[in-house]
N, C-alpha and C positions, 0 to 999 in steps of 0.2 A: 504494500500500500504506500509506503514512503517513497519508493522509486517512481510511482505514478505521479505523486504530487511534485516531485523534484524536477520532472520533465518541463513543466511550464514556468519555472522560476528563472528569471534572467540572471546571468552571471555578471562578473565584473565588466567585461567589454560591452555587454549589452546595455548595462546601466549607463556607462559613459556615452554610448550612442544616443540613448534616450534623453539624457541631460543635455547633450549638444543639440539635439533636435528641438527640445523645449526652448533652449536659449535662442536658437535661430527663429523659431516661430513667434515667440512673444517678446524677445528683446530683453536686455539686462534691466531696463527700468520697470518693466511690468512684472517681473518675477517676484520681487518682494510683496507687491500688492496681491498677487495670486496666492502666495504663501500665507499672507496675513488673513485673507478671506477664507482659505482652507482651515487655518487655525481657529478662526471664529466659528466656522461651521462645526468643527469637531467639538469645540467647547460647548456649543449650544446642544449638540447631540448628547454629550455626557450629562449636561444639566437636566435635559428632558428625561434621560434614562434614570437618573437619581430621583427625580420627582415622581416618576411612575412607580419606581420601586418603593418609595416612601408611602405613596397612596395605597399600594397593594398591602404593604406591611400594616398600615393603619387600619385598613378594612379587615385584615385578618385578626387584628387585636380586638376589634369591635365584635367580631363573630365569636371569639373565644370568651368574651365576658358573659358571666351568668345572668 
């Protein structure tokens, strides 16, 4: 199973090519903005996940009350 998953993972030279392509497509000035937006999206996703988990835990505690 591990060998099947390892087939699709890019190695060192592939990552270098991907980064170079991103640099050429977006330019050096746009990359920090893209990274900042990606970071904000990840942070919002984590916050939403924590909020949903808290709501589920609170609902479970209410059900367990006698």
